[in-house]
C-alpha positions as CSV (number, residue, x, y, z in Angstrom):
1,M,103.4,213.5,97.8
2,L,102.6,210.6,100.1
3,G,104.2,208.5,97.3
4,F,107.3,210.4,97.4
5,V,107.8,209.2,101.0
6,P,109.6,206.0,101.5
7,Q,107.2,203.2,103.4
8,P,109.9,202.2,106.4
9,N,110.2,206.0,106.7
10,L,106.5,206.5,107.0
11,Q,106.5,203.2,109.4
12,F,109.0,205.3,111.7
13,F,107.0,208.5,111.7
14,L,103.7,207.0,112.9
15,Q,106.2,205.2,115.8
16,Q,107.5,208.5,116.7
17,F,104.6,210.1,116.8
18,S,102.4,207.9,118.3
19,L,105.3,208.0,121.1
20,V,105.2,211.6,121.3
21,T,101.9,212.6,121.2
22,P,100.9,211.1,124.6
23,L,103.8,213.4,125.7
24,L,102.8,216.9,124.0
25,A,99.2,215.7,125.7
26,L,100.9,215.8,128.8
27,D,102.8,218.8,128.3
28,V,99.9,220.9,127.5
29,R,97.8,219.7,130.1
30,T,100.7,220.5,132.8
31,R,100.9,224.2,131.5
32,Y,97.6,224.6,131.3
33,E,96.4,223.2,135.1
34,K,99.3,225.8,136.3
35,S,98.0,228.7,134.6
36,N,94.8,227.9,136.0
37,Y,96.2,227.8,139.3
38,D,98.5,231.1,138.6
């Protein structure tokens, strides 16, 4: 499966993933804290 994915696409995916992950973590944390306050 992994060999089927072209290398540039994998590189791009990893780049996007490393950019999006902190945002997702921040979003989850914000929601969690909001639900805690309510």
